[in-house]
C-alpha positions in Angstrom: -10.0 -20.2 -16.3 -7.6 -17.2 -15.3 -4.3 -18.2 -15.3 -1.7 -17.2 -12.6 0.0 -14.7 -12.1 3.6 -14.1 -11.5 5.2 -12.6 -8.9 7.8 -11.0 -8.2 10.9 -11.3 -5.2 9.4 -7.2 -4.1 6.1 -8.6 -4.6 7.0 -11.4 -1.6 9.0 -9.1 0.6 5.9 -6.5 0.4 2.9 -9.9 1.2 5.7 -10.6 4.4 5.6 -7.5 5.9 1.9 -7.9 6.5 2.6 -11.1 7.1 4.6 -10.0 10.6 1.9 -6.4 10.8 -1.4 -8.4 10.9 -1.7 -10.9 14.1 -0.4 -7.5 15.6 -2.6 -5.0 14.7 -5.0 -8.4 16.1 -3.3 -8.9 18.8 -3.0 -5.4 19.7 -7.1 -5.2 19.8 -7.3 -8.5 21.8 -8.3 -7.0 24.5 -8.9 -3.6 23.8 -11.5 -4.6 22.1 -12.9 -7.5 22.9 -11.0 -8.9 19.5 -13.4 -7.8 17.0 -11.6 -6.8 14.3 -12.2 -5.3 10.4 -9.8 -6.1 7.1 -10.4 -4.6 4.2 -8.2 -5.5 1.4 -9.4 -2.8 -2.1 -7.6 -4.6 -4.1 -7.5 -8.0 -3.1 -6.0 -9.5 -6.7 -6.8 -13.5 -7.7 -6.3 -16.4 -5.8 -3.6 -18.1 -7.3 -0.7 -16.1 -6.9 3.0 -17.4 -8.0 6.6 -16.7 -7.8 8.2 -15.7 -11.4 12.1 -16.7 -9.7 11.0 -20.5 -8.2 7.4 -20.8 -9.3 6.1 -21.9 -6.1 2.8 -20.2 -5.1 2.4 -17.2 -3.0 -0.8 -16.6 -1.0 -1.8 -13.5 -1.3 -3.1 -11.1 0.9 -6.5 -12.4 1.1 -5.8 -15.8 2.3 -2.7 -14.0 4.3 -5.8 -12.1 6.4 -8.1 -15.6 6.7 -4.6 -17.2 8.3 -4.1 -14.8 10.5 -3.9 -14.9 14.2 -5.5 -13.9 16.3 -8.3 -13.3 13.6 -10.2 -11.2 12.1 -13.6 -10.7 12.8 -15.1 -9.0 9.9 -13.1 -9.9 6.2 -14.2 -7.2 2.6 -12.9 -8.3 -0.4 -13.1 -5.7 -3.2 -11.6 -7.4 -6.0 -12.4 -5.7 -9.9 -11.5 -8.5 -12.2 -11.5 -11.5 -10.9 -14.3 -11.6 -7.5 -16.5 -14.7 -8.2 -13.6 -17.1 -8.6 -11.6 -14.7 -5.8 -15.3 -15.4 -4.2 -14.9 -19.4 -4.5 -11.9 -19.8 -3.5 -12.1 -18.3 0.0 -15.2 -20.1 0.8 -13.9 -23.3 -0.1 -11.2 -22.9 1.9 -12.2 -20.9 4.9 -16.5 -21.7 5.3 -17.9 -20.0 8.1 -15.8 -17.4 7.9 -17.8 -13.5 7.5 -16.2 -12.3 4.7 -17.1 -11.1 1.8 -15.8 -9.9 -1.5 -17.4 -7.1 -3.4 -17.3 -6.8 -7.0 -16.3 -3.9 -9.0 -14.5 -0.7 -8.0 -13.4 -0.1 -4.7 -12.8 3.5 -5.5 -17.4 3.1 -6.0 -18.3 0.1 -3.8 -16.3 1.1 -0.4 -19.4 3.7 0.8 -21.8 1.3 0.3 -20.0 -1.3 2.7 -19.5 1.2 5.0 -22.7 2.7 5.9 -24.8 -0.7 5.8 -23.8 -0.4 9.0 -22.6 -4.4 9.3 -19.4 -3.0 10.4 -18.6 -1.9 14.0 -16.9 2.0 13.7 -15.6 1.0 17.1 -13.8 -2.2 16.0 -9.8 -1.7 15.2 -9.7 -1.2 11.2 -7.0 -1.8 9.5 -6.9 -1.4 5.6 -4.4 -3.2 2.8 -4.4 -1.0 -0.3 -2.3 -2.3 -2.9 -3.4 -1.4 -7.0 -1.2 -1.7 -9.3 -1.5 2.0 -10.2 -2.6 5.0 -8.9 -5.8 3.7 -8.9 -7.0 5.3 -5.5 -8.8 8.3 -5.7 -8.0 10.6 -2.1 -11.9 10.3 -1.5 -11.8 6.2 -0.7 -8.5 8.0 1.4 -11.8 10.5 3.3 -14.3 7.5 3.8 -11.6 5.4 5.1 -10.4 8.3 7.1 -13.7 8.9 8.6 -14.9 5.3 8.7 -14.6 5.0 12.9 -15.3 8.6 13.3 -15.8 9.2 17.6 -13.3 6.7 17.9 -10.0 6.5 19.2 -8.1 5.2 16.2 -8.8 5.9 12.7 -8.8 3.2 10.2 -4.9 2.3 9.6 -4.1 1.7 5.8 -0.9 0.4 4.0 -0.9 1.3 0.7 1.2 1.0 -1.9 2.0 4.5 -3.7 2.5 3.2 -7.5 5.0 6.9 -8.0 6.9 5.2 -10.0 4.6 4.2 -12.6 3.2 8.0 -12.7 6.1 9.1 -13.2 6.7 7.7 -16.5 3.9 9.2 -16.5 4.7 12.7 -16.3 6.8 13.4 -19.6 9.5 15.3 -19.8 10.8 15.3 -23.1 8.8 17.7 -24.3 5.8 15.4 -25.3 2.3 16.6 -23.3 1.5 14.9 -20.3 -2.2 12.7 -21.7 -5.3 14.9 -19.2 -6.3 10.7 -18.4 -3.3 10.8 -16.6 -2.8 13.7 -15.1 -6.2 13.0 -14.3 -5.9 9.8 -12.3 -3.0 12.0 -10.8 -5.0 14.0 -9.6 -7.5 12.3 -8.2 -5.6 10.0 -6.3 -3.8 13.2 -4.8 -7.2 14.9 -5.1 -5.0 18.2 -5.0 -3.1 19.4 -8.3 -0.7 20.3 -6.1 1.6 17.7 -6.7 2.1 19.9 -10.4 4.6 22.2 -8.0 7.4 19.0 -8.2 6.7 18.0 -11.7 6.8 22.0 -13.1 10.5 22.1 -11.0 11.6 18.8 -12.5 10.8 20.0 -16.1 12.9 23.1 -15.6 16.0 21.0 -14.4 15.8 21.7 -9.9 14.9 18.4 -9.3 15.8 15.1 -10.3 14.7 12.4 -10.7 15.2 10.8 -7.0 14.4 14.3 -5.6 10.6 15.2 -7.5 10.1 10.8 -6.4 9.9 11.8 -2.6 8.2 15.3 -3.5 6.0 13.0 -3.7 5.7 10.9 -1.7 5.6 13.8 1.0 2.7 15.4 -0.4 0.7 12.2 -0.2 2.0 11.6 3.5 1.7 15.4 4.7 -1.7 15.6 2.7 -2.4 12.1 5.0 -0.9 13.2 8.6 -2.4 17.7 8.0 -5.6 16.8 6.1 -7.0 13.7 7.1 -4.8 14.0 10.4 -3.6 10.5 10.6 -0.8 11.2 13.2 2.5 9.0 12.1 2.7 7.6 7.9 5.9 6.0 7.0 7.1 5.5 3.3 9.6 2.4 3.0 10.9 2.3 -0.7 10.7 -1.4 -3.2 12.4 -1.9 -5.6 14.1 -5.3 -7.5 17.4 -5.2 -9.3 16.7 -2.5 -11.7 15.1 0.3 -10.3 12.2 1.5 -7.3 8.7 0.8 -7.6 6.9 1.5 -5.4 6.8 3.3 -1.9 4.6 1.7 0.7 2.2 4.4 2.8 1.8 3.6 6.0 -1.2 5.7 7.9 -2.1 5.3 11.5 -3.1 8.0 15.0 -2.1 4.6 17.1 1.5 4.8 19.0 1.5 0.6 19.5 1.5 0.3 15.5 3.8 3.3 14.9 6.4 1.2 16.8 5.5 -2.0 15.2 5.7 -0.8 11.8 8.8 0.9 12.5 10.3 -2.0 13.5 8.9 -4.0 10.7 10.4 -1.4 9.1 13.7 -1.5 9.5 14.1 -5.6 9.6 13.0 -5.2 5.5 15.8 -2.9 5.1 17.8 -5.4 5.8 16.0 -8.1 4.5 15.0 -6.9 0.4 18.3 -6.2 -0.9 18.6 -9.8 0.5 16.4 -11.4 -1.7 17.6 -9.3 -4.6 20.7 -11.0 -4.2 19.1 -14.4 -4.4 17.0 -13.5 -6.8 19.6 -12.2 -9.0 21.1 -15.4 -8.6 18.7 -17.9 -9.4 19.0 -15.8 -13.2 21.7 -16.5 -13.7 21.8 -14.2 -17.2 20.9 -10.7 -15.7 24.0 -11.0 -13.3 26.1 -8.6 -15.7 23.7 -6.3 -15.7 22.1 -5.0 -13.4 23.1 -4.7 -9.6 21.6 -4.0 -5.9 22.3 -0.3 -3.7 23.5 -2.4 -0.1 21.3 -1.0 3.4 23.5 -0.7 6.5 21.6 0.6 9.4 17.2 0.8 10.7 15.2 2.3 9.0 14.3 6.0 10.8 11.0 7.3 10.3 11.0 10.9 9.4 7.6 13.4 9.3 6.9 14.6 5.7 7.7 18.3 5.2 5.8 20.7 3.7 4.7 20.8 -0.3 6.9 21.8 -2.5 6.9 25.2 -3.0 4.2 26.2 -0.5 4.8 28.8 1.5 5.5 26.6 4.5 8.2 24.9 3.2 11.3 25.5 4.6 14.2 23.8 2.8 
């Protein structure tokens, strides 16, 4: 039997944002698309999840999407390691729902599911992309963006962008970056343009924070300029010690843009509070770590041209 996955407060905060957004998405579709909607979860995870600080059970993204009200019409979940267990778990909790757990790598399986003809291309479609590392391919994002070609709006994307993980792959101590790591990062971006920021980091032209910004900025710029999304938003998720990843949202729907702006603004205030609560539960660590307070509202800024490009104006 698979052991429950332990989650920190930062994962709970991320899921809180998802819980806020999903019903707003289906409510918006209720009148515009006769309430027909599709939910895609590309790294669905396992059925049992537990809060590290409290030991309490946490509802994962598949259950959250299935409990959404108004409900999603179609749900397609992709899971590499725990698909059978997750399918049984969800089938027991939600009998009769049009939910399918596809076993395997979402990057390899998604195209066939989208092309099978069982999911209406005209229906509002939301994709939650939550990998544990740089494991989502650019070609997968291309498939999602083009799925609703001819419709008014593209598939909305909300993705975990694991910038902290892959910056650890990009050594600055004189060591060589492993070919496998460089390949994973290039496959994530769909280009090797990220190497310009990395070379600048090695040369001391960018510090760690500036390099992270450039990697996130490059992904946002490509989502807008290459895939054609009108708006992208990024939100840094931190634990008590460091930045962990960014959550990047992409949409060409003004309603989605406005709603996620509001959710990110709220999260900018609540994440420090969650960090403090977690720190209080870990009394042995209270004197070791600090969490920077955030003030004010989240403010959307459009991405810049990629670092080192001719169009970049500092």
